[in-house]
PLY file of the C-alpha trace (Angstrom):
ply
format ascii 1.0
element vertex 208
property float x
property float y
property float z
element edge 207
property int vertex1
property int vertex2
end_header
-7.83 -37.18 -17.92
-9.99 -34.60 -19.72
-11.67 -33.75 -16.42
-8.27 -33.05 -14.85
-7.38 -30.69 -17.73
-10.68 -28.85 -17.24
-9.90 -28.50 -13.53
-6.48 -27.03 -14.34
-8.13 -24.55 -16.70
-10.55 -23.42 -13.97
-7.68 -23.02 -11.50
-5.74 -20.98 -14.06
-8.74 -18.74 -14.72
-9.21 -18.19 -10.99
-5.56 -17.29 -10.44
-5.60 -14.94 -13.43
-8.76 -13.17 -12.26
-8.11 -9.61 -11.14
-8.21 -8.97 -7.42
-10.78 -6.59 -6.06
-9.10 -3.26 -5.32
-7.89 -2.48 -1.83
-10.66 -0.55 -0.10
-9.42 -0.33 3.51
-6.15 0.07 5.40
-5.69 -1.30 8.91
-2.75 0.17 10.80
-1.15 -1.32 13.88
1.07 1.19 15.66
4.33 0.38 17.39
8.11 0.63 17.19
10.26 -1.74 15.10
12.90 -3.96 16.66
13.03 -6.79 19.17
13.73 -4.46 22.12
10.25 -2.93 21.72
8.35 -6.09 20.81
6.48 -6.59 24.10
6.23 -3.01 25.29
3.02 -1.11 25.99
3.59 1.16 23.00
3.52 -1.88 20.70
-0.06 -2.86 21.52
-1.10 -1.99 17.97
1.57 -4.24 16.46
0.55 -7.07 18.77
-3.14 -6.67 17.95
-2.40 -6.81 14.24
-0.12 -9.85 14.72
-2.88 -11.68 16.62
-5.38 -10.81 13.90
-3.07 -11.95 11.09
-2.41 -15.25 12.85
-6.14 -15.87 13.22
-6.78 -15.14 9.55
-3.64 -16.86 8.23
-1.86 -14.02 6.47
1.51 -12.39 7.10
2.64 -8.79 7.41
6.19 -9.28 6.18
6.43 -7.40 2.87
8.37 -4.14 3.10
6.52 -1.30 1.36
5.27 2.18 2.29
7.91 2.31 5.05
5.96 -0.53 6.65
5.69 -4.26 6.99
2.60 -5.03 4.93
0.16 -7.83 4.27
-3.12 -8.24 2.45
-6.25 -10.29 3.10
-9.92 -10.32 2.20
-11.89 -9.83 5.41
-15.67 -9.49 5.43
-15.55 -9.24 1.63
-13.20 -6.25 1.85
-9.72 -6.33 0.32
-7.65 -4.92 3.17
-4.06 -3.72 3.37
-2.54 -4.26 6.83
0.49 -2.18 7.76
2.93 -1.96 10.66
4.85 1.31 10.13
8.62 0.91 10.57
9.26 4.65 10.95
9.10 4.56 14.77
5.96 5.76 16.47
6.39 9.52 16.16
6.57 9.35 12.35
3.83 6.76 11.77
1.90 9.19 9.58
4.53 9.03 6.84
3.76 5.37 6.22
-0.01 5.82 6.45
0.04 8.75 4.04
2.10 6.84 1.45
-0.19 3.81 1.54
-3.41 5.83 1.56
-2.20 8.04 -1.30
-1.09 5.07 -3.41
-4.44 3.27 -3.11
-6.55 6.46 -2.87
-8.10 5.36 0.43
-10.32 7.93 2.19
-9.59 8.60 5.86
-12.83 6.95 7.01
-11.54 3.65 5.57
-8.32 3.77 7.60
-8.62 1.90 10.91
-5.84 2.40 13.46
-5.11 0.16 16.46
-2.92 1.59 19.21
-2.13 1.75 22.94
-4.00 4.03 25.32
-2.68 4.87 28.78
-6.05 6.25 29.90
-7.54 2.74 29.76
-6.66 -0.05 32.17
-5.17 -3.27 30.76
-8.00 -5.46 29.50
-10.09 -2.46 28.40
-10.57 -1.12 24.90
-12.45 1.69 23.27
-13.60 2.25 19.69
-13.96 5.71 18.21
-15.06 6.82 14.74
-12.82 9.90 14.81
-11.16 12.27 17.23
-8.08 14.22 18.25
-4.67 12.74 18.98
-5.32 12.81 22.72
-1.61 13.14 23.41
-0.64 10.05 21.40
2.28 10.92 19.12
1.54 8.18 16.59
-2.03 9.40 16.12
-0.79 13.00 16.02
1.57 12.10 13.17
-1.20 10.36 11.21
-3.53 13.35 11.58
-0.78 15.71 10.41
0.16 13.62 7.39
-3.29 12.70 6.08
-4.83 16.02 7.07
-7.83 14.54 8.85
-9.03 13.33 12.25
-11.87 11.41 10.63
-10.50 7.89 10.83
-11.81 5.12 13.11
-9.57 3.72 15.77
-9.36 0.91 18.32
-7.72 2.00 21.56
-6.12 -0.78 23.61
-5.67 -0.15 27.32
-2.16 -0.40 28.75
-2.75 1.42 32.04
-1.67 4.78 33.38
1.65 5.77 34.93
2.01 4.55 38.54
2.52 8.13 39.76
2.57 11.61 38.14
6.37 11.98 38.26
6.96 8.73 36.37
8.48 9.42 32.94
5.87 8.79 30.25
8.38 7.49 27.70
9.75 5.00 30.23
6.20 3.85 30.97
5.01 3.24 27.40
8.36 1.69 26.43
8.21 -0.67 29.39
7.14 -4.29 28.93
3.65 -5.48 29.78
4.05 -6.86 33.35
3.34 -10.52 33.97
0.33 -9.83 36.17
-1.38 -7.91 33.33
-0.54 -10.19 30.41
-3.57 -12.47 30.57
-6.12 -9.66 30.42
-3.96 -7.80 27.90
-3.90 -10.74 25.50
-7.64 -11.22 25.97
-8.24 -7.65 24.83
-6.08 -8.24 21.75
-8.57 -10.94 20.77
-11.48 -8.58 21.40
-9.77 -5.95 19.26
-9.70 -8.46 16.42
-13.41 -9.16 16.85
-14.14 -5.44 16.83
-12.02 -4.98 13.72
-14.00 -7.66 11.90
-17.25 -5.90 12.81
-15.90 -2.54 11.68
-14.93 -4.01 8.32
-18.51 -5.27 8.06
-19.70 -1.64 8.47
-20.90 -2.44 12.00
-18.86 0.14 13.90
-21.81 1.27 16.01
-22.50 -2.33 17.01
-18.82 -2.83 17.85
-18.86 0.30 20.01
-21.98 -0.92 21.82
-20.40 -4.32 22.45
-16.85 -3.40 23.44
-16.81 0.19 24.73
0 1
1 2
2 3
3 4
4 5
5 6
6 7
7 8
8 9
9 10
10 11
11 12
12 13
13 14
14 15
15 16
16 17
17 18
18 19
19 20
20 21
21 22
22 23
23 24
24 25
25 26
26 27
27 28
28 29
29 30
30 31
31 32
32 33
33 34
34 35
35 36
36 37
37 38
38 39
39 40
40 41
41 42
42 43
43 44
44 45
45 46
46 47
47 48
48 49
49 50
50 51
51 52
52 53
53 54
54 55
55 56
56 57
57 58
58 59
59 60
60 61
61 62
62 63
63 64
64 65
65 66
66 67
67 68
68 69
69 70
70 71
71 72
72 73
73 74
74 75
75 76
76 77
77 78
78 79
79 80
80 81
81 82
82 83
83 84
84 85
85 86
86 87
87 88
88 89
89 90
90 91
91 92
92 93
93 94
94 95
95 96
96 97
97 98
98 99
99 100
100 101
101 102
102 103
103 104
104 105
105 106
106 107
107 108
108 109
109 110
110 111
111 112
112 113
113 114
114 115
115 116
116 117
117 118
118 119
119 120
120 121
121 122
122 123
123 124
124 125
125 126
126 127
127 128
128 129
129 130
130 131
131 132
132 133
133 134
134 135
135 136
136 137
137 138
138 139
139 140
140 141
141 142
142 143
143 144
144 145
145 146
146 147
147 148
148 149
149 150
150 151
151 152
152 153
153 154
154 155
155 156
156 157
157 158
158 159
159 160
160 161
161 162
162 163
163 164
164 165
165 166
166 167
167 168
168 169
169 170
170 171
171 172
172 173
173 174
174 175
175 176
176 177
177 178
178 179
179 180
180 181
181 182
182 183
183 184
184 185
185 186
186 187
187 188
188 189
189 190
190 191
191 192
192 193
193 194
194 195
195 196
196 197
197 198
198 199
199 200
200 201
201 202
202 203
203 204
204 205
205 206
206 207
């Protein structure tokens, strides 16, 4: 019986121990609501959902205008957010979270869709301009920096120049592209793990 009491004491001490501070923010970009759930523009949401399922945590707590979750990945205490502001105002959520935890821009990793890459392709960058992506543009404007790493997930380009861009990115991933698209979501998770291990260059060499 005494051994059981000692075990309970150890468990209590562990649960009372302070958590390591949040050092990184991972952002998945997309639009809230079921109507957008499987659209090209929600690639960032889907990548984060796949990653959270693999690592057994949820992003379901509403804070910072986002659905949030936390996990320790590669010995880093990470805040995961899915901004609920709609894509064009994603920076509001990122700024609030980064300001609250005092996270520098280089520790903010953003996952998002890229129409310049074919489905099944991805590209990692340490920093850069918005490249025409309104979600990234909003983040740059709100945090005042382009110096944040990002994982670009290919969703394919418009079928012809006159095709409306909004209609394209808000269209669902077609059935013939879904297998390679979901494969790249898994690769994005692998790349994210490497980036959180401070192996961004290795991730770029492997996946770019």
